[in-house]
TORKOL-4160 file (C-alpha; in steps of 0.2 Angstrom, whole numbers, padded with zeros to 4 digits, m for minus):
75
<pt num="1" X="0252" Y="0924" Z="1034"/>
<pt num="2" X="0271" Y="0924" Z="1035"/>
<pt num="3" X="0279" Y="0920" Z="1053"/>
<pt num="4" X="0289" Y="0937" Z="1054"/>
<pt num="5" X="0272" Y="0948" Z="1051"/>
<pt num="6" X="0265" Y="0941" Z="1066"/>
<pt num="7" X="0257" Y="0947" Z="1082"/>
<pt num="8" X="0265" Y="0945" Z="1097"/>
<pt num="9" X="0262" Y="0933" Z="1110"/>
<pt num="10" X="0249" Y="0924" Z="1100"/>
<pt num="11" X="0249" Y="0906" Z="1096"/>
<pt num="12" X="0251" Y="0900" Z="1075"/>
<pt num="13" X="0251" Y="0883" Z="1067"/>
<pt num="14" X="0265" Y="0882" Z="1054"/>
<pt num="15" X="0259" Y="0878" Z="1037"/>
<pt num="16" X="0273" Y="0880" Z="1025"/>
<pt num="17" X="0290" Y="0880" Z="1026"/>
<pt num="18" X="0296" Y="0888" Z="1009"/>
<pt num="19" X="0317" Y="0886" Z="1013"/>
<pt num="20" X="0326" Y="0879" Z="0997"/>
<pt num="21" X="0341" Y="0877" Z="1005"/>
<pt num="22" X="0341" Y="0860" Z="1014"/>
<pt num="23" X="0353" Y="0863" Z="1028"/>
<pt num="24" X="0341" Y="0877" Z="1034"/>
<pt num="25" X="0326" Y="0867" Z="1033"/>
<pt num="26" X="0334" Y="0854" Z="1043"/>
<pt num="27" X="0342" Y="0865" Z="1056"/>
<pt num="28" X="0323" Y="0872" Z="1057"/>
<pt num="29" X="0316" Y="0854" Z="1059"/>
<pt num="30" X="0329" Y="0850" Z="1073"/>
<pt num="31" X="0322" Y="0866" Z="1082"/>
<pt num="32" X="0304" Y="0859" Z="1080"/>
<pt num="33" X="0298" Y="0869" Z="1067"/>
<pt num="34" X="0289" Y="0859" Z="1056"/>
<pt num="35" X="0274" Y="0858" Z="1047"/>
<pt num="36" X="0260" Y="0856" Z="1060"/>
<pt num="37" X="0268" Y="0865" Z="1073"/>
<pt num="38" X="0264" Y="0877" Z="1086"/>
<pt num="39" X="0274" Y="0891" Z="1086"/>
<pt num="40" X="0270" Y="0909" Z="1097"/>
<pt num="41" X="0279" Y="0924" Z="1091"/>
<pt num="42" X="0288" Y="0933" Z="1106"/>
<pt num="43" X="0296" Y="0948" Z="1100"/>
<pt num="44" X="0309" Y="0958" Z="1087"/>
<pt num="45" X="0326" Y="0963" Z="1089"/>
<pt num="46" X="0329" Y="0985" Z="1089"/>
<pt num="47" X="0334" Y="0982" Z="1070"/>
<pt num="48" X="0320" Y="0968" Z="1064"/>
<pt num="49" X="0333" Y="0957" Z="1061"/>
<pt num="50" X="0330" Y="0942" Z="1072"/>
<pt num="51" X="0313" Y="0936" Z="1077"/>
<pt num="52" X="0312" Y="0928" Z="1096"/>
<pt num="53" X="0297" Y="0914" Z="1094"/>
<pt num="54" X="0294" Y="0897" Z="1105"/>
<pt num="55" X="0292" Y="0883" Z="1101"/>
<pt num="56" X="0287" Y="0870" Z="1116"/>
<pt num="57" X="0296" Y="0877" Z="1129"/>
<pt num="58" X="0311" Y="0883" Z="1118"/>
<pt num="59" X="0316" Y="0901" Z="1113"/>
<pt num="60" X="0322" Y="0901" Z="1100"/>
<pt num="61" X="0330" Y="0918" Z="1088"/>
<pt num="62" X="0326" Y="0918" Z="1070"/>
<pt num="63" X="0333" Y="0928" Z="1054"/>
<pt num="64" X="0320" Y="0939" Z="1047"/>
<pt num="65" X="0326" Y="0930" Z="1031"/>
<pt num="66" X="0320" Y="0912" Z="1038"/>
<pt num="67" X="0302" Y="0920" Z="1045"/>
<pt num="68" X="0300" Y="0926" Z="1031"/>
<pt num="69" X="0298" Y="0907" Z="1025"/>
<pt num="70" X="0287" Y="0901" Z="1035"/>
<pt num="71" X="0268" Y="0902" Z="1032"/>
<pt num="72" X="0256" Y="0900" Z="1050"/>
<pt num="73" X="0238" Y="0901" Z="1052"/>
<pt num="74" X="0233" Y="0909" Z="1070"/>
<pt num="75" X="0226" Y="0897" Z="1083"/>
């Protein structure tokens, strides 16, 4: 399942990150979004341009295009 289709306030485990842009992949890694990380989907912006997620104790806003490239499984 893709991160952009997750239910809100549920925890998921990251299983794949399908970004080809190395810089974007490194940025996600620096924020703690790596394979095996636990992530909680919180909410989307009004036009679904961004998705708020929590990784550890940090809340991060991801672009919807980035979230579509992150595969997760429910915990």
